[in-house]
C-alpha positions as CSV (number, residue, x, y, z in Angstrom):
1,M,-20.0,-6.8,9.7
2,Y,-18.3,-9.1,7.3
3,L,-14.6,-9.7,8.0
4,P,-12.2,-11.4,5.5
5,V,-11.4,-15.1,6.2
6,V,-7.8,-16.2,6.2
7,P,-7.8,-19.7,7.8
8,L,-4.2,-20.5,7.2
9,D,-0.7,-18.9,7.2
10,G,1.8,-18.6,4.5
11,F,1.4,-19.9,1.0
12,A,-1.7,-21.9,1.8
13,G,-3.4,-18.9,3.3
14,W,-2.4,-16.7,0.3
15,R,-3.8,-19.2,-2.2
16,F,-7.1,-19.4,-0.2
17,L,-7.4,-15.6,-0.2
18,Q,-6.7,-15.4,-3.9
19,E,-9.2,-18.1,-4.8
20,T,-12.0,-16.6,-2.6
21,Y,-11.1,-12.9,-3.1
22,D,-14.0,-11.9,-5.4
23,S,-16.7,-13.4,-3.2
24,Q,-15.0,-12.2,0.0
25,F,-14.6,-8.7,-1.4
26,A,-18.2,-8.6,-2.6
27,A,-19.4,-9.5,0.8
28,F,-17.1,-7.1,2.5
29,S,-18.1,-4.1,0.3
30,Q,-21.7,-4.6,1.5
31,N,-20.8,-3.6,5.0
32,A,-23.2,-0.8,6.0
33,E,-20.6,1.7,7.2
34,L,-18.5,1.2,4.1
35,K,-21.5,1.7,1.9
36,R,-22.6,4.9,3.7
37,D,-19.1,6.3,3.3
38,G,-19.1,5.5,-0.4
39,D,-22.6,6.9,-1.0
40,Y,-21.8,10.1,0.9
41,F,-18.6,10.6,-1.2
42,R,-20.4,9.9,-4.4
43,E,-23.2,12.4,-3.7
44,N,-21.1,15.2,-2.3
45,I,-17.6,15.3,-3.8
46,G,-18.7,17.0,-7.0
47,N,-19.8,20.0,-5.0
48,I,-16.3,20.6,-3.6
49,E,-14.4,23.5,-5.1
50,T,-11.4,24.0,-2.8
51,A,-9.0,21.9,-0.7
52,E,-10.2,23.8,2.4
53,E,-13.8,22.6,1.8
54,L,-12.6,19.1,1.4
55,V,-10.5,18.9,4.6
56,N,-13.4,20.5,6.6
57,D,-15.7,17.6,5.6
58,H,-14.7,14.7,7.8
59,R,-16.8,12.1,6.0
60,L,-15.3,13.1,2.6
61,M,-11.8,13.0,4.1
62,T,-12.4,9.5,5.4
63,V,-12.8,8.2,1.9
64,A,-10.3,10.5,0.2
65,L,-7.5,9.7,2.6
66,G,-8.5,6.0,3.0
67,A,-8.2,5.6,-0.8
68,F,-4.4,6.4,-0.5
69,D,-3.9,4.5,2.8
70,L,-3.4,7.9,4.6
71,S,-6.2,7.5,7.2
72,D,-3.8,8.3,10.1
73,D,-3.7,11.9,8.8
74,I,-7.4,12.4,9.2
75,N,-7.0,15.0,11.9
76,S,-4.1,16.8,10.2
77,K,-6.3,19.1,8.3
78,Y,-3.9,22.0,7.7
79,F,-1.2,19.6,6.5
80,I,-3.5,17.8,4.0
81,Q,-4.8,21.1,2.8
82,K,-1.3,22.2,2.0
83,I,-0.5,18.9,0.3
84,L,-3.6,19.4,-1.9
85,E,-3.3,23.2,-2.5
86,E,0.4,23.1,-3.6
87,G,-0.1,20.3,-6.1
88,T,2.7,18.4,-7.7
89,D,3.8,20.5,-10.7
90,N,6.4,22.3,-8.6
91,D,9.4,20.2,-7.4
92,D,9.4,22.2,-4.2
93,S,5.7,21.5,-3.4
94,L,5.1,19.9,-0.1
95,A,3.9,16.6,-1.6
96,N,7.0,16.3,-3.7
97,R,9.3,16.8,-0.6
98,F,8.2,13.5,0.9
99,S,9.8,10.3,-0.1
100,D,6.5,8.6,0.6
101,P,4.7,8.7,-2.9
102,R,1.2,8.5,-1.4
103,Y,1.0,12.2,-0.7
104,A,1.9,13.1,-4.3
105,E,-0.6,10.5,-5.6
106,L,-3.4,12.1,-3.4
107,S,-2.6,15.6,-4.6
108,Q,-2.5,14.5,-8.3
109,A,-5.7,12.6,-8.0
110,F,-7.7,15.6,-6.9
111,G,-6.0,18.4,-8.9
112,F,-6.4,21.4,-6.5
113,G,-2.8,22.6,-7.3
114,P,-1.8,25.7,-9.3
115,G,-2.5,25.2,-13.0
116,E,-3.9,21.8,-12.4
117,F,-7.2,20.5,-13.6
118,L,-9.8,19.9,-10.8
119,K,-11.0,16.4,-11.2
120,V,-13.7,16.1,-8.5
121,G,-16.5,16.7,-11.0
122,E,-15.3,14.2,-13.6
123,P,-17.8,11.3,-14.3
124,L,-15.5,8.5,-13.2
125,F,-13.7,10.3,-10.4
126,A,-15.9,9.4,-7.4
127,E,-16.1,5.7,-8.4
128,A,-12.3,5.4,-8.9
129,I,-11.7,6.9,-5.4
130,I,-14.4,4.7,-3.8
131,D,-13.0,1.6,-5.5
132,R,-9.5,2.4,-4.1
133,Y,-11.0,3.1,-0.6
134,E,-12.9,-0.2,-0.5
135,A,-9.8,-2.2,-1.7
136,I,-7.6,-0.7,0.9
137,E,-10.2,-1.2,3.7
138,F,-10.4,-4.8,2.6
139,E,-6.6,-5.1,2.8
140,I,-6.6,-3.6,6.3
141,A,-9.3,-6.0,7.4
142,A,-7.5,-8.9,6.0
143,G,-4.4,-7.8,7.8
144,E,-6.2,-7.9,11.1
145,Q,-6.6,-11.6,10.5
146,N,-3.1,-12.1,9.1
147,E,-0.8,-9.2,8.7
148,S,1.2,-10.7,5.9
149,M,-1.9,-10.9,3.8
150,R,-2.3,-7.2,3.9
151,F,1.2,-6.7,2.6
152,A,0.7,-9.3,-0.1
153,L,-2.5,-7.7,-1.3
154,Y,-0.9,-4.3,-1.3
155,A,2.0,-5.6,-3.4
156,E,-0.3,-7.3,-5.8
157,R,-2.2,-4.1,-6.4
158,E,0.7,-1.6,-6.4
159,M,3.7,-3.3,-8.0
160,S,2.4,-3.1,-11.5
161,V,1.6,0.6,-11.0
162,L,5.1,1.3,-9.9
163,A,6.6,-0.8,-12.6
164,A,4.8,1.1,-15.3
165,E,5.9,4.6,-14.1
166,D,7.9,6.6,-16.6
167,T,11.0,7.0,-14.5
168,S,14.4,5.5,-14.3
169,N,15.0,2.1,-12.8
170,D,16.9,3.6,-9.8
171,A,14.1,6.1,-9.2
172,K,11.6,3.2,-9.1
173,W,13.8,1.4,-6.6
174,Y,14.1,4.5,-4.4
175,T,10.3,4.9,-4.5
176,L,9.9,1.2,-3.5
177,M,12.4,1.6,-0.7
178,S,10.4,4.6,0.7
179,E,7.1,2.8,0.5
180,A,6.9,0.8,3.7
181,P,4.6,-2.1,2.5
182,L,6.5,-2.7,-0.7
183,R,9.8,-2.5,1.1
184,E,8.6,-5.1,3.7
185,V,7.6,-7.4,0.9
186,F,10.9,-7.1,-1.0
187,E,13.0,-7.4,2.2
188,K,11.3,-10.7,3.1
189,A,11.1,-12.0,-0.5
190,L,14.8,-11.3,-0.9
191,N,15.7,-12.8,2.5
192,L,17.3,-9.6,3.8
193,P,17.8,-9.1,7.6
194,S,15.8,-6.7,9.7
195,S,18.9,-4.5,10.3
196,F,19.3,-4.0,6.5
197,G,17.6,-0.6,6.6
198,Q,20.3,0.8,8.8
199,I,23.0,0.9,6.1
200,D,23.7,3.7,3.7
201,L,20.8,4.2,1.2
202,D,23.0,3.8,-1.9
203,Q,24.3,0.5,-0.5
204,Q,20.8,-0.6,0.1
205,L,20.0,0.1,-3.5
206,S,23.0,-2.0,-4.7
207,V,22.0,-4.9,-2.4
208,F,18.3,-4.8,-3.5
209,K,19.3,-4.9,-7.2
210,E,21.9,-7.6,-6.7
211,R,19.5,-9.9,-4.7
212,A,16.6,-9.2,-7.2
213,K,18.8,-10.2,-10.1
214,K,19.5,-13.5,-8.3
215,E,15.9,-14.2,-7.3
216,F,14.0,-13.0,-10.3
217,G,16.7,-12.9,-13.1
218,T,16.5,-9.1,-13.4
219,D,16.8,-6.0,-11.3
220,E,14.5,-4.0,-13.6
221,I,11.4,-2.9,-11.7
222,S,9.6,-2.5,-15.0
223,S,9.6,-6.3,-15.3
224,F,6.8,-6.4,-12.6
225,T,4.3,-5.2,-15.2
226,D,4.1,-9.0,-15.8
227,P,1.5,-10.4,-13.4
228,E,3.5,-13.7,-13.2
229,M,6.5,-11.7,-11.8
230,V,4.3,-10.1,-9.2
231,Q,2.9,-13.5,-8.1
232,E,6.4,-14.9,-7.9
233,L,7.3,-11.9,-5.6
234,V,4.3,-12.3,-3.4
235,T,4.7,-16.0,-3.1
236,K,8.4,-15.7,-2.0
237,Y,7.3,-13.1,0.5
238,V,4.5,-15.1,2.2
239,V,6.6,-18.3,2.2
240,R,9.7,-16.6,3.7
241,N,7.6,-14.6,6.1
242,Q,6.0,-17.8,7.4
243,I,9.4,-19.4,7.8
244,S,10.7,-16.3,9.6
245,D,7.7,-16.5,12.0
246,L,8.2,-20.2,12.6
247,N,11.9,-19.7,13.4
248,A,11.1,-16.9,15.8
249,G,8.6,-19.1,17.5
250,Y,11.1,-22.0,17.7
251,S,13.8,-19.6,19.1
252,S,11.4,-18.3,21.8
253,N,10.5,-21.9,22.8
254,A,14.1,-23.0,22.9
255,I,15.0,-20.1,25.2
256,A,12.0,-20.9,27.4
257,L,13.0,-24.5,27.6
258,T,16.6,-23.6,28.5
259,L,15.5,-21.3,31.3
260,L,13.2,-24.0,32.6
261,S,16.0,-26.6,32.5
262,G,18.2,-24.3,34.4
């Protein structure tokens, strides 16, 4: 089984991964298990008519949930069935009650909800889900080599999507704050302490916007439709994450030396 190669930490590792991404991803996507999952989804998803049928097919669920980074919910069949069946048109639907946007994205993608258009039989549907599934599986595998690379790849893929949403700037910030990988990237990129998440949510929003304005010249999330802005964000993240790791290692070594000296 091919695993992504990340030979270096920090910015150097990120540059290497960017430069070799196409070839590494092509090799990774040829993994036998990944191909079997994709082939099964491609051949069978068009036959699904209800959310119940989908959640009762473990192999289809593997790809469906994996495509939205929700694989941990693979055994929560009733929960996912409700997410899918209630859709997203109603503000009170289960998916809309979660601050984590992935559940609403999953529900919207399939279209099982009341009055929604069922998309599983559409010509490009299966390929779009499989592409997302393979991309996220690659991110997970890269993260097993270097965790910061998973977050960096995620931000590179998702920031432009969030930036393009037709919602207010504050709504985009709240979405970002509830989406753990993007929050991690921004907290490190903006040099915020690990205890930052403990303060009042509205205060967090103010600090995020203030720091973003200083670092990027704007607090508008819509600015991240620009790929150069996304790269600036990711670069700040991987560099500051490496510095943080080095400082933590130095502190641990200093404590150990002090104890030994004593």
